[in-house]
N, C-alpha and C positions, 0 to 999 in steps of 0.2 A: 872726255871726248874734245876734240879740237873744233873751233868755232871760227866762221868766217866773218862773224860780226865785228865791225871796227868800232872801238870805244869812242864815246862822244866826249870831246873835250871842251871846255868853256874857259876862255882867259878874259881877264878884265881890259877893257879898252883904255881906261885912265884918260890921259890928255890927248890921246889919239882920238877920241870921238869927234874931235873939232875939224878933223880933215879925213873922213871916212873913205873918200875915194883913192886916196894914197896909201890905205891901210890894208894889210892882210896877214893871215896866219902863214907862218914859213916853218919848215924844219931844216935842220942843219945836215947837209949831206957831207958826211966826213970823208968819202971818196974823192969828192971834188972841192971840198972847203968852201963850199958855198951854201947860201940860204935859198932854199926852193920853195915855191908858193903851194899852199895847200888850199884847195876848194872851201871856202868859209862862208858864213853870212854873219850879220849883226843881229843880235837879239838884245834889245835893251841896251845896256852899257858893256856888253859883253861880246866877245867874238866866239862863235861855236863852230866846231869843224869835227869830222870824223879822222881819228888818226889811223892812217893805213899802215903803220908799222911803229916799232919801237924807235923813237928817235927824240932828239931834243927839239921842242917847238916853242916858238915865241911869236908876239905880236910886233910886226916891223912896220915902218913908214919909209917908203921909198918914193922918190920925186924923178919924173921923167918930163923933160920940157921939149916939145917940138916947136921950132920956130914959126912954122907955117901953120901953127893950129891957135895961135894966142887969142884970135878973134872969131874963131870958127865954132859954130853951132855945136859940133860934137867933142869939143875940148876936153871936157870934164871926163866923158866916158872913155874917150881913146887914152887919155892919161892913166885911168884906172885899169885898163886892160893892158898898158904897157908896163906898168909897175909890177903887174902879176905874170909878166912874161907870156901873155896870150897874144898880144899883137907886138910888132915892131915897126920902126921906120925904115924908109927907103934909104936914108942914109942916118947918121946920129942924131941930128938935130931936125930932120925933116921927115914927116909922115907922109907927105903928098895926098892929102885927104880926097882930093877930086879925080884921083888917078883910079884906073880900073883894077880889077883883082880877078885873078883866075880861079878856075875851079879847084884847083889843087891848093892853091894859097887859102880859100875859104875851108875846104875840108880840113886843113892844117889847124887853121884857127878854132873850129870847132871840137876838134880832138884835144887841143891845149886847154880850152875852157872847160870841157868836161873831165879832163884829166883821164882820158880812156887808154887802156892798154889791151894787148892781146898779142897772140902768135901770129906773125905776119906770113900771109900766104899770097901767092901770085893770083890776083883777081881779074886785072885788065892787062891785055895784050900791048898796051901802050904806055903802061906805067913800069919803067925798068929799075932793077936794083940800084942802078948808078944815079938815080934821079933823087934829089934831094928830099923830094915829098913822098918817096916810095913808102915808107913806114906809116906815114901819117894817112895817105889815101887808102892804104889796105886795112889799116885799124878803124878808119871811117866805115869802110865797107863790111868790116867784120861786125860793127856794132849798128849796121842798118841805117847809117847816116847818109849814105851815097849809094846811087846805083850809076850804071853806065849810060852811054847814048846810043847803045846798039852795036851790033858786030864785035862785042868783047871789048869795046874801048871806053875809056873815061874822058878823053879829050882834056887832059890835065892842064893844058896851057891855054885853053880858050879862055875868053872873058866870061864871067858868069853873068847871066841875066838876072832881072830882079825876081821874076818867077821861078827861076830854078834856085836862087837864094832861099826864096820862101820854102820851097819844099825841103831843103836842107835844114833849116833852122826848124821847122815843125817837127822833122824826124829827131831832131836834137832834143826839142822840148819833151817829145814823147819818151825818149831815153831817159830824160831827167825825171820825169813824172813815173815812168814804169807802165804807162798805159797809153792808148791810142786817143787822138783828138779827132773831132770831126769838124768839118767847115760848118760855119753857121753864116746864114745870110747876112751881109753887110753891105752898105751902099760903096759900090766903087764904079764910077762913071764908065770907065773902060773895060769893065769886066768882060764884055764880049771879045776883046782883045787877047785876053788869057787863054793859052793852050788848054785843050780839054784835059790833058794829063795833069796839069797844074792847077787847075781851078778850086778843087777842094782844099789843097794845101793853102793857096793864097788866100782863100777865106778864112781858113783856121789860123793863118799867121796874123791876118788883120783883126779878127775876133779877139784873139787872145793877145794883142798888142805886142807882138813880138816884131812887127814891121809895120812902118808907118807909110802913108800915102803923100800926095802931093796938095798944095793948098787949093787946087781948083778940082779937087775930088778925085783926081785920077790916080792910077797905080803905075802906069807905064811899065808893064810887065816885060816887054822886048828890049828895054834899055838895058845897057850893061851896068850893073851896080857899081858904086863908088866904095872907095876905101873907108871913107867916112859912114857911109849909110851901112857897110858890113860891120864896122865896129859898133855903131849903134845896135843894130840887131842882136849882136853877140852880147852887149851890155844888157839889153831887154832880157835876153834869155837867162843869163846868170843871176839876174835879180829875183828870178822867180825860184831859185833853188831853196 
C-alpha cells in the first residue's frame, strides 16, 4: 500500500551550529542544477526535516547581505529568510526594510515559508494568469490563508495593513498546527481601533507571539505594515514549526 507519509530525516549540523540563521536543509534539483530549501528545524545538534521526495539532501550555509540592513533590528531574521528563498530584496543588496508590502507580496511569502503546493484555480477576478503572483495568491487561497476584500476581489497590489497581516499570519499558523487558534485577551491600548472582523485574529497573533506591538503599547492596526515587520512575523511563524 502506498503511503503519503514523508520520511523524517536528521542530519548533523557540525560546525554550522555556530551560525544557525544562515543554515538550512536543501535538496538538489537535478532539473535546474540548483539546491532548493526544505523546511527544517534544529533539534539539539541536528537539522530535522521531512523529505518530500527521493533526492540528494544536505545541510548548507548561505549568506545574503543587504547593505541597508546592517544596523537594522530585523537584520538577523531577514537574512535567515533570504538565504532560504522566502524573501528577497528590492535590489541585489537592498531590502528596503521600511518600505510597504502588498497583499500579494505577503501571500507569496507565506506560501514560500510553508512550502505550499496545489492545483491553481481562478479564485479572484482581479488576479490574472499574467500576474507574477497569480499562482501564489491562488495557492494561498486554496489552503485558507487568504480571503478577498469583497466583490470577488483580492486587491493584490494594495498595501497590507497590520491588522490584515495579523489575519493572514494566524491562518498560516493554523495551517502549520493543523488546528484553529482563538484570540485570548491581551493588553493592546488601541484595541478599539481594530476592525471587528480582525479583532480575534489580532488577539491570537499577539497572544501567540506572532506579531509584536509598539513600545507605547499600541498595535496601530490600520498602519501599512513594513517589509521588516512582515519578515519578523514570518520569522516568528517558522520558528514555531
